[in-house]
N, C-alpha and C positions, 0 to 999 in steps of 0.2 A: 650636621644630620643633613642626608639630601633626599629630595623628593624623585620622584621617578623621571618627573621631566627636567631633572637637572638642577632645579632650584636647589640653594643650599643655604643653611642657616647655621653659623659658626659663631665662636667667640668674637667680640667685636675687638678690633686693634685699635691702637693709638690714634692712626689715620683716619678713622671712622669718625672721631671726633671733628675734625675740619670738615670733612664732608657734611655732617649732619648739621653743624653749625649755619651752614648756607641755606638751609630749609626753613629758616625762621628769620624774615626780613624787619619785622618788627614786634615789639612788647605784646601785643594780643596774640600773634602767632606762637610765641613763646611760653606765654602764659596757659593757653590752650592745653598745651603740650605737658609741659614740666611743673605747672602751678605757680602760686603768687610767690614761691621763695625763690625763683629763679631770678638772677639779677639780668637787668637789661638795661644800658647796653652790656653787654658782655665780651668778655676775653676768652683766649682758650683757656687758660687757667680757671677764672670762675665759672665756665661753663662745664669744664670737667669737675670741677669742685661741687657744683650744685647739681650734677647729675648722678653723684656719688661714684664717681668713675674708679675703678678698682676694689670699691666696698660692696657692690652687690653685682650679681651675674648680668652680664650686657651682651647683646648680640644681635647680629647684623645679618639679614637677609641678602642674599644675591641670587640673581635670575641666572639664566643658561650662560648668558654672554657676560656675567660675572660683574653687571651693573649693582651698585648698592640702592637696593629697594626698600629696605623696611628698617627698622631698629626698635628694639624691645628690651625691657629688663624683666628678671624673674627675682623674687624673693619670696620667704616665708613672713606672712604679715596675719595677725589674728586668726591663727590656724588652719589658714590657706594658702595655697600656692599663687602668690599674687602676681600679677601681669602689669607692668608698668611701662610709661613714657612709651607707650605704642605710637609709631608713625611709618606712615608710606611715604615714599620719595613722592614729592607733590607733582613731579611729571609723570607718574605711574599710576595717580590715584584715579579709581573707578575701574580698575582691571582687576578686581579680587585680589590684589596685593596684601591688602589688611587682613581679609579673613586668612590667607596662606600663613601670613607672620603669627597670627593667634594660633592657629591648628600647628604649626611648627613647634611654636613656644610651648604649648600645652603639653606636645609630646616629648621636650626636652625636659621641662620640670617634672613630670611626672615621676621619673626615676630620682631626681635631685632630691625631693622634700617628700616625706611620710605625712601628707595631708590627703584629705577626702575629696577636697574641693579646690575649685579655681577661683580667684576674686580678681576684681578690679574697678577702679573708680573712674568715672566719666562725667565731665561736665554737662548739664543738663542741656546747654546749648549746642553741644556738639551731636548734632543728630545723626550724622552718617556715622560716626563710631557707634553711637549707641543703637543704631539698626543693625550694624554688622556685630555686635555682640548678642543681639537679641537673637539674630538668625544662626547663631552659633549654639543656640542652647542657654546662654547667659539669662537670667531672671533676676529683674530689679529685687532687691532683699532689704530688710528693716536695715537703715544706716546705723552702722556701729557707734553705741556709746561713746562719748568722750572723743572720738575721731573729728577733726576739724571738716570745714567747710560743707556741713550737710545740708546748708540752704542753696547750694550751688551744684552740687555732685550727685549722681546716683551711684550706689554701690551695688554692684552685680556679682552672682555667684552662680556656679555650676557643679554639679558631680564631675567626679575625674571620671568614674567609670564609662566604657561605649564610647570614648574618645574616636578610635578609628573607625567606627561605623557612621558615625556624624560629621566628621569634620574633615573628611580626605580632601585634600587641596586638588 
């Protein structure tokens, strides 16, 4: 998928794993993105295994200069199109890359899954991400029963309709 200003969201390729690994200099940064099941220190093999590479849809966002700007994954969870492991390139944060990633992932996920809502989980301590998702129409929703980490995460959802009107990058 390409936007009018030449940003491209495409299926991730194996080389993206190497670039993505560089964005996590320590265990806390990795945990904030991938959760407590991610191993640290990691190897390329353990990183790919922990991110479920090849098992769920993975996408890379590239800017007009073809720079790797962001990463995210999509899969169906709890009857929703779930956006997972969302991250903007640390050198590009604060420039709207996260919003662009989320908007383009939602557009991509809409035809992939027959669901009426999008969902995501975010650590309560990740205030910038939480604010980004709220600004895009996501609302904090009752935490799903039997899902882990209810004490440290928010669960957010938003309807699928009106995506183009609200979130044009």
